[in-house]
C-alpha positions as CSV (number, residue, x, y, z in Angstrom):
1,M,16.6,-3.8,36.9
2,P,14.6,-5.2,34.2
3,L,15.0,-3.3,30.7
4,N,11.6,-1.8,29.0
5,K,11.5,-3.0,25.3
6,V,9.3,-1.4,22.9
7,I,8.3,-3.3,19.9
8,M,6.8,-1.3,17.0
9,L,5.0,-2.6,14.2
10,A,4.5,-0.1,11.3
11,D,2.1,-1.0,8.6
12,C,1.7,1.3,5.6
13,Q,-2.2,1.2,4.9
14,S,-2.9,0.2,1.2
15,F,0.6,0.7,0.5
16,Y,0.7,0.5,-3.3
17,A,-2.4,2.5,-3.5
18,S,-1.0,5.1,-1.2
19,V,2.2,5.4,-3.1
20,E,0.0,6.0,-6.3
21,K,-1.8,8.8,-4.8
22,A,1.1,10.5,-3.4
23,D,2.5,10.5,-6.9
24,H,-0.8,11.7,-8.4
25,P,-2.5,14.2,-6.2
26,E,-5.3,14.5,-8.8
27,Y,-6.7,11.3,-7.5
28,R,-6.9,12.4,-3.8
29,D,-10.6,12.5,-3.5
30,R,-11.1,9.5,-6.2
31,P,-11.3,5.8,-5.4
32,L,-8.2,4.2,-6.6
33,V,-6.8,0.7,-7.0
34,V,-3.7,-0.9,-8.3
35,A,-4.4,-3.7,-10.7
36,G,-4.2,-5.5,-14.0
37,D,-4.9,-4.0,-17.5
38,P,-8.2,-1.8,-17.2
39,E,-8.8,-2.3,-21.0
40,R,-9.1,-6.0,-20.7
41,R,-10.7,-5.6,-17.3
42,S,-8.1,-8.6,-16.4
43,G,-6.3,-9.3,-13.2
44,I,-6.7,-8.9,-9.4
45,I,-6.8,-5.9,-7.3
46,L,-3.3,-5.5,-5.5
47,A,-4.3,-2.7,-3.4
48,A,-7.0,-0.4,-2.7
49,C,-7.6,3.1,-1.2
50,P,-9.7,3.6,1.8
51,I,-12.4,5.5,-0.6
52,A,-12.5,2.3,-3.0
53,K,-12.9,0.2,0.2
54,D,-15.9,2.3,1.0
55,F,-17.4,1.0,-2.2
56,G,-17.0,-2.4,-1.1
57,V,-13.6,-3.0,-3.3
58,T,-11.2,-5.6,-1.6
59,T,-7.6,-6.6,-2.4
60,A,-7.4,-9.9,-4.3
61,E,-10.8,-9.4,-6.2
62,R,-11.0,-9.2,-9.8
63,L,-11.1,-5.9,-11.5
64,G,-14.3,-6.5,-13.3
65,D,-16.0,-7.1,-10.2
66,S,-14.5,-4.2,-8.6
67,L,-15.6,-2.2,-11.5
68,A,-19.3,-3.5,-11.2
69,K,-19.0,-2.0,-7.9
70,C,-17.5,1.3,-8.5
71,P,-17.9,2.2,-12.3
72,D,-15.6,5.7,-11.5
73,L,-12.6,3.3,-10.1
74,V,-9.2,4.9,-11.3
75,I,-6.9,2.2,-12.5
76,I,-3.5,2.2,-12.0
77,K,-1.1,-0.4,-13.2
78,P,1.5,-1.4,-10.8
79,R,5.1,0.1,-10.9
80,M,7.1,-2.8,-8.5
81,Q,10.5,-1.0,-8.5
82,L,8.5,2.0,-7.4
83,Y,7.3,0.6,-4.3
84,I,10.3,-1.3,-3.8
85,D,12.1,2.1,-3.5
86,I,9.7,3.8,-1.4
87,S,9.8,0.9,1.1
88,M,13.5,1.3,0.9
89,R,13.1,5.0,2.0
90,I,10.8,4.2,4.6
91,T,13.2,1.5,5.9
92,N,16.1,3.7,5.9
93,I,14.1,6.2,8.0
94,Y,13.5,3.6,10.8
95,Q,17.2,2.6,10.4
96,S,18.1,6.3,11.3
97,Y,16.6,5.5,15.0
98,T,17.4,2.0,15.8
99,D,19.4,-0.8,13.9
100,L,17.0,-3.2,15.2
101,V,14.3,-3.0,12.4
102,E,13.5,-6.1,10.5
103,P,11.2,-5.9,7.2
104,Y,8.5,-8.1,7.4
105,S,7.2,-7.4,3.8
106,I,7.2,-4.3,1.6
107,D,5.0,-2.3,3.3
108,V,5.2,-3.9,7.0
109,L,8.1,-3.4,9.6
110,L,9.1,-4.2,12.9
111,S,11.3,-2.3,15.3
112,Y,12.7,-2.9,18.6
113,C,13.5,-0.2,20.7
114,Q,15.3,-0.5,24.2
């Protein structure tokens, strides 16, 4: 009898921006990005929330270009250790259901279930 296998891909939408919005509820309805130094307008967009994307802001775009599109942009400097910690917590949740979890990146997990 053939086994039915389920492969699940979990991709956390705008992961860094989502983590920051969860940590800063005051920005819930505001366009937010995780990027470089807002004072110097340097760096690139590492993550943009869906509201920022509605203004045309894209990942990997220069911060100055994003501010031209969306002057009210909330800019958060990256906190990589926090993102790693949250990613590990998410991974642990999946691993509580199956030991067949393969992290693909900090915000994408593959899970195989039988």
